[in-house]
N, C-alpha and C positions, 0 to 999 in steps of 0.2 A: 925688535924694539917697537914700542908704540910711539907714534908722533901725534901731537895735537897742535893745530894751528888756529889761532883766533885772529880774525880779520875785522877791522873796524875802519870807518871813515875817519880821516884825520880831522882834528879840531878845525873849525872854520868852514868845513865842507857841509853844505846843506844835506841833512839826513831826512829825506821825505818820509821814509818808513817810520823813523823815530817820531816825527811830528804827528803822523797818523795814529801811532800807538798812544802817544801822549794825549791827543785829543779824545781818543776812545776811553782812556782811563779817566780823564776829567768828566766825560759824559756818564761814566759809571759811578761817579761820586768820589773819586780820588783826586781832589783838586790840588792837593799839596805835592803832586808829582811834577817834576820839571826836568828838562835836559835829557830826555830819553834819546838814546842812541841804539840803533839796531846793528848787529854784526852777524858774523857767521862763524861756525866752528867746523873745521875739517879734521877728521881723524883717520889715520891709516897705519898699517904695519910696515916696518922696514926689516930687511934681512941684515943690515949693518949691525954689528955688535959693539962697536966703539961709540960711546955717547957723543963725543966731540965731533967725530966724522958724521954721525947721523944728523946732528944739529946743523952742521955746515951744509949738508946735502939738502935738508929741508928748507933752510934759508935760501938756497939757490933755487929750489922749486918755487918758493914764494916770490922771489924777485922776477922769475921768468914766466910764471903762470898763475899761481894761486892768489896773488894780490896785485892790484893795480897800484903800484907804489907812488904814483903821482898823487892820488887822492886817498889811498888807504895805508894804514899801518898794520903791522901784524906782530903777534907774540907766538913763539915756538916753545913747546914743552916736549921733552923726550923722557920716556919712562921705560 
């Protein structure tokens, strides 16, 4: 199975990269852009064939390693 994890800073946490991208977009003429947030995507394969078990396993990975759950949230997709 394929797993895709999207990790983003929680609302209210300062996103320095997002602010830098927003400023660059403004500098390039896209002044109507606001609220830019930068995240990351992690994709990998699993040998698990049961989708529910795979999702539970990936969520455990996120809680322990892939996301800092104090300041980040995540979304898991299993295909």
